[in-house]
N, C-alpha and C positions, 0 to 999 in steps of 0.2 A: 163157705161151706160148698166143695166141689161137685162138680155134676159127675154121673159115670163115666163121660168122657175124657175125664180131665180137665176141663178149660172152667173157668171161677163162674158161681151164678151172677145174675146182673144184680141181686139183693148183697150181694159181698164187696160192688166196689163202688157203693151208694154213699156219700160224706154226709153230716149234716151240712145245715145252711150255715150255722155260725162257725164252723170249720172252715166251708170252700170261703165265707165271707173276710176270713182272717187274713187271704192271700190273693184274693183275687177283690182288687179294688176297681169301684166304677170312676169314670172322669168325673172330677167336679162340675157343674155347669157355670160358664164363664160371668162376671160379674159386671154390673152396668160401665164400668169405668174401663174392664179389658174390653169388652163390644167396643169401646168409643174409640179406643186405641187402635184396636184391630182395622175398622175400616175409615180412619183417618190416615189419609198419607202425608206426609211433608210435603214442601214444594220441591225439594231437591228430588224424591224419590219419583214425583209425577213427571220431572222432567225427566228423567231417567227411563222411564215408561215410554213416554212420547217420541223417544230419540229410540228405544228398541224396537219398538213399533212402526218406523220406517226403515227401511230394509239400509237406502244408501246411508241414513245417519248412523246405522248401528255398526255396519262395516265400516264407515270411519273413525268412529269410536273406537274401535280397536287399532287402527293405525294410527292415530295421531291422539287419540286421547277423548274424554268424553266432552268437557268444556268448548274445545276447540270445535269440536264436530255441532253439537247441538249451536252454535253459535253461529256457523256457517250457514245451518238450513233453518233454525227456527228465530236466530237472534237477532 
């Protein structure tokens, strides 16, 4: 139903909950398995983060490669 001003009323644009849920999906919660692997970092990833957090190592890794830079500073 239109109002006298020509705009739609609030009641005419509402949709049922079932219709809304058909195209708006909530994200599922993580399983325990996914939470474990999200929090666990493999040793290589830990090494990369350690090098990235130390500016001289990060800079040198762009120049000569990660493994050589990491070994120079932490090896």
